[in-house]
C-alpha positions, 0 to 999 in steps of 0.5 A: 500500500502506498501512503501519500499523506498523514491522514492515510497513515492515521487511517490505516493505523486506526483500522489495524487498532480496530481490527485488533479490537483495541481501544485507544485507552488500552493501546495507550496503557499498553504502549505508554503513549498518551491517548491524545497522541494516538487520537492525533495520529489517527486523525492525521496530525502531520507533526506526529513524532516518527519514533512514536509512530514506528513504536506504535506500528510495531506494537500493532504488528505493522511494518513500514517499508521504504522503496524507490518509486517505480521499482 
């Protein structure tokens, strides 16, 4: 899947969280990240910290892959 903006990334993270039947509160408690951070990320906040995003994605069993376009 190609993610082109913060809103699309947030949407995919939210979808995965819901697929796992996790609430934002549960994920906050489990990850140590605030509910407001998770909410902002899922809402597509463009200034969310990449380290926290990667940590959360890891906890949700998601990978971030980088590739050169057209290859």
